[in-house]
C-alpha positions as CSV (number, residue, x, y, z in Angstrom):
1,X,292.1,-96.8,-28.3
2,X,290.0,-96.9,-31.5
3,X,288.5,-93.5,-30.7
4,X,288.2,-90.9,-27.9
5,X,285.6,-91.9,-25.3
6,X,283.3,-94.9,-25.2
7,X,282.1,-95.8,-28.7
8,X,281.1,-99.4,-28.0
9,X,279.5,-100.9,-24.9
10,X,280.4,-104.6,-25.1
11,X,284.2,-104.5,-25.3
12,X,287.3,-102.3,-25.5
13,X,288.1,-101.1,-29.0
14,X,291.6,-100.6,-30.4
15,X,293.3,-99.8,-33.7
16,X,296.6,-101.3,-34.7
17,X,298.9,-101.5,-37.7
18,X,300.7,-104.8,-38.4
19,X,303.6,-105.0,-40.9
20,X,304.7,-108.5,-42.0
21,X,307.6,-109.6,-44.1
22,X,307.7,-112.9,-46.0
23,X,310.8,-115.0,-46.9
24,X,311.5,-113.0,-50.0
25,X,311.7,-109.8,-48.1
26,X,308.4,-108.4,-49.3
27,X,306.3,-106.6,-46.7
28,X,302.6,-106.1,-46.3
29,X,300.8,-103.8,-43.9
30,X,297.5,-104.6,-42.3
31,X,295.3,-102.0,-40.6
32,X,293.4,-103.7,-37.9
33,X,290.4,-103.0,-35.6
34,X,290.5,-105.0,-32.4
35,X,287.7,-105.6,-29.9
36,X,288.5,-107.4,-26.7
37,X,287.0,-108.1,-23.3
38,X,287.5,-105.0,-21.1
39,X,290.9,-104.9,-19.5
40,X,290.3,-102.6,-16.6
41,X,286.5,-102.7,-15.8
42,X,286.2,-106.2,-14.5
43,X,282.6,-105.8,-13.5
44,X,281.8,-105.0,-17.2
45,X,284.1,-107.8,-18.4
46,X,282.2,-110.3,-16.2
47,X,278.9,-109.0,-17.5
48,X,280.0,-109.5,-21.1
49,X,281.5,-112.9,-20.6
50,X,278.6,-114.2,-18.5
51,X,276.2,-113.2,-21.2
52,X,278.1,-114.8,-24.1
53,X,278.5,-111.6,-26.2
54,X,281.8,-112.6,-27.7
55,X,280.7,-116.2,-28.1
56,X,277.7,-114.9,-30.1
57,X,279.9,-112.9,-32.4
58,X,282.3,-115.9,-32.8
59,X,279.4,-118.0,-33.8
60,X,278.4,-115.5,-36.5
61,X,281.9,-115.2,-38.0
62,X,282.1,-118.9,-38.3
63,X,278.7,-118.9,-40.0
64,X,279.8,-116.0,-42.3
65,X,282.4,-118.4,-43.8
66,X,279.4,-120.1,-45.5
67,X,277.3,-117.0,-46.1
68,X,279.9,-114.8,-47.8
69,X,278.9,-111.1,-47.9
70,X,282.4,-109.6,-47.3
71,X,283.4,-108.8,-50.9
72,X,282.0,-108.0,-54.3
73,X,280.3,-104.7,-55.2
74,X,277.8,-104.8,-52.3
75,X,279.5,-106.1,-49.2
76,X,277.2,-106.1,-46.1
77,X,279.6,-107.4,-43.4
78,X,283.4,-107.1,-42.6
79,X,286.0,-109.8,-42.9
80,X,287.1,-111.5,-39.6
81,X,290.8,-112.3,-39.1
82,X,290.6,-113.7,-35.6
83,X,287.7,-114.4,-33.3
84,X,287.2,-116.3,-30.1
85,X,285.6,-115.9,-26.7
86,X,287.6,-112.8,-25.7
87,X,288.7,-111.0,-28.9
88,X,287.7,-110.0,-32.5
89,X,290.3,-108.8,-35.0
90,X,289.0,-107.5,-38.3
91,X,290.1,-104.9,-40.9
92,X,290.0,-101.3,-40.0
93,X,287.2,-100.2,-42.2
94,X,288.1,-96.6,-41.9
95,X,291.2,-97.2,-44.1
96,X,288.7,-98.2,-46.9
97,X,286.7,-95.0,-46.4
98,X,283.9,-96.4,-44.2
99,X,282.7,-94.4,-41.2
100,X,279.5,-94.2,-39.1
101,X,277.3,-91.1,-39.2
102,X,277.4,-88.7,-36.2
103,X,276.0,-90.4,-33.1
104,X,273.2,-87.9,-32.3
105,X,272.0,-87.2,-35.9
106,X,269.1,-89.1,-37.5
107,X,269.5,-90.7,-40.9
108,X,267.9,-89.4,-44.1
109,X,266.3,-91.4,-46.9
110,X,269.4,-92.2,-49.0
111,X,271.3,-93.6,-46.0
112,X,268.2,-95.5,-44.8
113,X,267.7,-97.2,-48.1
114,X,271.3,-98.2,-48.4
115,X,271.2,-99.7,-44.9
116,X,267.9,-101.5,-45.6
117,X,269.5,-103.0,-48.7
118,X,272.5,-104.4,-46.7
119,X,270.1,-105.8,-44.0
120,X,268.1,-107.4,-46.8
121,X,271.2,-109.0,-48.2
122,X,272.3,-110.3,-44.8
123,X,268.8,-111.9,-44.2
124,X,268.7,-113.3,-47.7
125,X,272.2,-114.9,-47.3
126,X,271.0,-116.7,-44.2
127,X,267.7,-117.7,-45.7
128,X,269.6,-119.3,-48.6
129,X,271.8,-121.1,-46.1
130,X,268.8,-122.4,-44.2
131,X,267.3,-123.7,-47.4
132,X,270.5,-125.6,-48.2
133,X,270.5,-127.0,-44.7
134,X,266.8,-128.2,-44.9
135,X,266.7,-131.9,-45.6
136,X,263.0,-132.5,-44.9
137,X,260.7,-129.7,-46.2
138,X,258.1,-130.5,-43.6
139,X,260.7,-129.7,-40.9
140,X,262.7,-126.6,-42.0
141,X,266.2,-126.2,-40.6
142,X,266.2,-124.3,-37.3
143,X,269.5,-122.6,-36.5
144,X,268.2,-121.9,-33.0
145,X,267.9,-125.6,-32.2
146,X,271.7,-126.1,-32.8
147,X,272.8,-123.0,-30.9
148,X,270.2,-122.3,-28.3
149,X,272.7,-121.9,-25.4
150,X,274.6,-119.1,-27.2
151,X,271.5,-117.4,-28.7
152,X,269.5,-117.2,-25.5
153,X,268.5,-113.7,-24.5
154,X,270.4,-112.6,-21.4
155,X,269.2,-109.0,-21.0
156,X,265.9,-108.2,-22.7
157,X,263.8,-110.4,-20.5
158,X,262.5,-110.2,-16.9
159,X,265.8,-108.8,-15.7
160,X,267.2,-106.0,-13.5
161,X,268.2,-104.2,-16.7
162,X,264.6,-104.2,-17.9
163,X,263.3,-102.9,-14.6
164,X,265.9,-100.1,-14.9
165,X,264.6,-99.3,-18.4
166,X,261.0,-98.9,-17.0
167,X,262.2,-96.8,-14.1
168,X,264.0,-94.4,-16.4
169,X,261.0,-94.2,-18.8
170,X,258.6,-93.4,-16.0
171,X,260.9,-90.8,-14.6
172,X,261.4,-89.1,-17.9
173,X,257.7,-88.9,-18.5
174,X,257.0,-87.6,-15.0
175,X,259.8,-85.1,-15.1
176,X,259.7,-83.7,-18.6
177,X,256.6,-84.7,-20.6
178,X,254.2,-81.9,-21.4
179,X,251.6,-84.5,-22.4
180,X,251.6,-86.9,-19.5
181,X,253.6,-85.4,-16.6
182,X,252.2,-86.9,-13.3
183,X,248.9,-87.9,-15.0
184,X,249.3,-91.7,-15.3
185,X,249.0,-93.7,-12.1
186,X,251.4,-96.6,-11.5
187,X,253.3,-95.6,-14.6
188,X,256.5,-97.6,-13.9
189,X,255.0,-101.0,-13.3
190,X,252.7,-100.5,-16.2
191,X,255.6,-99.7,-18.5
192,X,257.6,-102.6,-17.2
193,X,254.9,-105.0,-18.1
194,X,254.6,-103.6,-21.6
195,X,258.4,-103.7,-22.0
196,X,258.3,-107.3,-21.0
197,X,255.5,-108.0,-23.5
198,X,257.6,-106.3,-26.2
199,X,260.6,-108.5,-25.3
200,X,258.5,-111.6,-25.5
201,X,257.5,-110.9,-29.1
202,X,261.0,-111.4,-30.4
203,X,261.4,-115.1,-30.8
204,X,261.2,-117.7,-33.6
205,X,257.7,-118.5,-35.0
206,X,256.3,-121.5,-36.7
207,X,255.0,-121.3,-40.3
208,X,256.9,-118.1,-41.2
209,X,260.4,-117.1,-42.1
210,X,263.0,-116.9,-39.3
211,X,266.5,-115.6,-39.9
212,X,269.4,-114.5,-37.8
213,X,268.7,-110.8,-37.0
214,X,271.4,-108.4,-36.0
215,X,269.1,-106.7,-33.4
216,X,271.6,-103.9,-32.6
217,X,271.6,-101.6,-35.6
218,X,272.3,-98.3,-33.9
219,X,274.3,-95.6,-35.6
220,X,277.9,-96.9,-34.7
221,X,277.1,-100.4,-36.0
222,X,276.4,-99.1,-39.5
223,X,279.5,-98.1,-41.5
224,X,279.0,-96.0,-44.6
225,X,281.1,-95.5,-47.7
226,X,279.9,-94.0,-51.0
227,X,277.2,-96.3,-52.2
228,X,277.9,-99.0,-49.6
229,X,276.9,-100.0,-46.1
230,X,278.6,-102.6,-44.0
231,X,277.0,-103.9,-40.8
232,X,279.3,-104.5,-37.9
233,X,279.1,-105.9,-34.3
234,X,277.2,-109.1,-34.2
235,X,277.3,-109.6,-30.4
236,X,273.5,-109.3,-29.8
237,X,272.1,-111.5,-32.6
238,X,268.8,-113.3,-32.2
239,X,266.7,-115.6,-34.3
240,X,263.2,-114.6,-35.5
241,X,261.3,-112.9,-38.3
242,X,263.4,-110.4,-40.3
243,X,261.1,-107.5,-39.8
244,X,262.4,-107.2,-36.2
245,X,265.7,-105.9,-37.5
246,X,264.1,-103.4,-39.8
247,X,261.9,-101.8,-37.1
248,X,264.6,-101.7,-34.6
249,X,266.9,-100.0,-37.1
250,X,264.3,-97.4,-38.0
251,X,263.5,-96.5,-34.4
252,X,267.1,-96.3,-33.5
253,X,268.2,-94.1,-36.4
254,X,265.3,-92.0,-37.7
255,X,262.9,-89.4,-36.5
256,X,259.2,-90.0,-35.9
257,X,258.4,-87.5,-38.8
258,X,260.7,-89.5,-41.1
259,X,258.9,-92.8,-40.3
260,X,255.5,-91.3,-40.8
261,X,256.6,-90.0,-44.2
262,X,258.9,-92.8,-45.6
263,X,258.3,-96.0,-43.6
264,X,256.3,-97.8,-46.2
265,X,258.9,-96.9,-48.9
266,X,261.7,-98.3,-46.7
267,X,259.7,-101.5,-46.1
268,X,259.1,-102.1,-49.8
269,X,262.7,-101.3,-50.7
270,X,263.9,-103.8,-48.2
271,X,261.5,-106.5,-49.4
272,X,262.4,-105.9,-53.1
273,X,266.2,-106.2,-52.3
274,X,265.5,-109.3,-50.2
275,X,263.6,-111.1,-52.9
276,X,266.3,-110.2,-55.5
277,X,268.9,-111.7,-53.2
278,X,267.3,-115.1,-52.4
279,X,267.9,-118.0,-54.7
280,X,265.3,-120.0,-56.6
281,X,265.0,-122.7,-54.0
282,X,264.5,-120.2,-51.2
283,X,261.9,-118.4,-53.3
284,X,260.0,-121.7,-53.5
285,X,260.3,-122.2,-49.8
286,X,258.9,-118.7,-49.1
287,X,256.0,-119.4,-51.4
288,X,255.3,-122.7,-49.7
289,X,255.0,-121.0,-46.3
290,X,253.1,-118.0,-47.6
291,X,255.8,-115.4,-47.0
292,X,254.9,-112.8,-49.5
293,X,254.9,-109.0,-49.4
294,X,251.6,-108.9,-47.5
295,X,252.9,-111.3,-44.9
296,X,256.2,-109.3,-44.6
297,X,254.3,-106.1,-44.0
298,X,252.1,-107.8,-41.4
299,X,255.3,-108.7,-39.6
300,X,256.6,-105.1,-39.8
301,X,253.6,-104.0,-37.7
302,X,253.9,-107.0,-35.4
303,X,257.6,-106.1,-34.7
304,X,257.0,-102.4,-34.1
305,X,256.4,-102.7,-30.3
306,X,259.8,-104.4,-29.9
307,X,261.6,-102.0,-32.3
308,X,260.3,-98.9,-30.4
309,X,261.0,-100.5,-27.0
310,X,264.5,-101.6,-28.0
311,X,265.4,-98.0,-29.1
312,X,264.2,-96.6,-25.8
313,X,266.2,-99.2,-23.9
314,X,269.6,-98.4,-25.4
315,X,269.2,-94.7,-26.2
316,X,270.7,-93.6,-22.9
317,X,273.9,-95.2,-24.0
318,X,274.1,-94.8,-27.7
319,X,272.9,-91.2,-28.0
320,X,275.4,-90.0,-25.4
321,X,278.6,-88.2,-26.3
322,X,281.4,-90.8,-26.1
323,X,283.4,-88.9,-23.6
324,X,280.4,-88.5,-21.3
325,X,279.4,-92.1,-21.9
326,X,282.9,-93.2,-20.7
327,X,282.5,-91.2,-17.5
328,X,279.1,-92.4,-16.7
329,X,278.9,-95.9,-18.1
330,X,282.4,-97.3,-17.9
331,X,283.2,-96.7,-14.2
332,X,283.5,-100.0,-12.3
333,X,282.1,-98.3,-9.2
334,X,278.8,-97.2,-10.7
335,X,278.5,-99.7,-13.7
336,X,276.2,-102.2,-11.9
337,X,273.9,-99.5,-10.5
338,X,273.4,-97.6,-13.8
339,X,273.0,-100.9,-15.7
340,X,270.6,-102.7,-13.4
341,X,269.1,-100.3,-10.9
342,X,268.6,-96.7,-12.0
343,X,270.3,-94.7,-14.7
344,X,268.1,-91.6,-14.3
345,X,270.9,-89.5,-12.8
346,X,273.4,-89.7,-15.7
347,X,270.6,-89.3,-18.3
348,X,269.2,-86.2,-16.7
349,X,272.6,-84.7,-16.0
350,X,273.8,-85.1,-19.5
351,X,270.4,-84.0,-20.8
352,X,270.9,-80.6,-19.1
353,X,274.1,-80.2,-21.2
354,X,272.6,-81.7,-24.4
355,X,268.9,-81.2,-24.8
356,X,268.6,-83.2,-28.1
357,X,269.9,-86.3,-26.2
358,X,267.0,-86.0,-23.7
359,X,264.4,-85.1,-26.3
360,X,265.1,-88.1,-28.5
361,X,264.4,-90.3,-25.5
362,X,261.4,-88.4,-24.4
363,X,259.8,-88.5,-27.9
364,X,260.3,-92.2,-28.2
365,X,259.0,-92.9,-24.7
366,X,255.9,-90.8,-25.4
367,X,255.2,-92.6,-28.6
368,X,255.4,-95.9,-26.7
369,X,252.9,-94.6,-24.2
370,X,250.7,-93.3,-27.0
371,X,250.7,-96.6,-28.8
372,X,250.7,-99.3,-26.2
373,X,249.6,-97.9,-22.8
374,X,247.0,-95.4,-23.9
375,X,246.4,-96.9,-27.4
376,X,246.0,-93.5,-29.0
377,X,247.7,-94.6,-32.2
378,X,246.1,-97.0,-34.6
């Protein structure tokens, strides 16, 4: 296994070392990271396969062959050696000094700015690609039209998973919130409708910039080395305005206090790096559609609801200790129930052992209630 416990939720992870010898007798050693469809948990394997998660990542690595981004002084993505509907083989980034930050810690400003720069380079590479693919300026190239079947959203829609998200959020508020405990009538259906509204905001829009967005920038998908950040795991990509990536990233990896202090600085740093990374033809295209700093900042606010919701939805998984996550969320007997019915029990049980795990979820859920149910935040 690549690590003890469950460190990824859409495949089994392994590390391997391959030594090859050529006809002259020279040898070379490759250190590999391998992600495959689960071998034991068939319920989970079927969920992953039916929802095209490996096909989505395969599509991205084929696209990366045209985008670049895996070398030079500022790489933003890994190389891919082998990828298909069941497996991904890539370099083991740990050998080159890359590692994620601890799973329950929030990021500080230097790491956030480094990550925002890599996200900006990723988006800019795709924007340049889309410009090259546009034949008629009146009808910009739309990646989604070519790959709609693979890029359709399987989970963050009117789904059992979303109902389970709302159930957990309502239960956490009613069980633990000092602000709202047992004070909001019909909390679960109200939260569900708002979560559904948040999901619906993530889509492609006419008359603005749309790019491939990573969508899943939680702490394990961000690999740090001195002065560098590489983004990994492209199984959840979508197509829409780039700000959705930035807001999801901030809500997944930073504290509310950090965002209140540094959010605007992060936005402007991202935008500056993005504009430095797009070519002249793309800059003209952005000018033609009115995508300037003001428009970008408007989209940051428009994507906030999704970013906050998305963090709430996957926090039960990604903030949990990998050993506990394997016990709770990788058992074929309970996998379906915790995924699509109710995950309150594992969350509250682990929360008794690890209060920061519970508090991160409660703070985010209360912020969502403040902003979108009670509208207490401007």
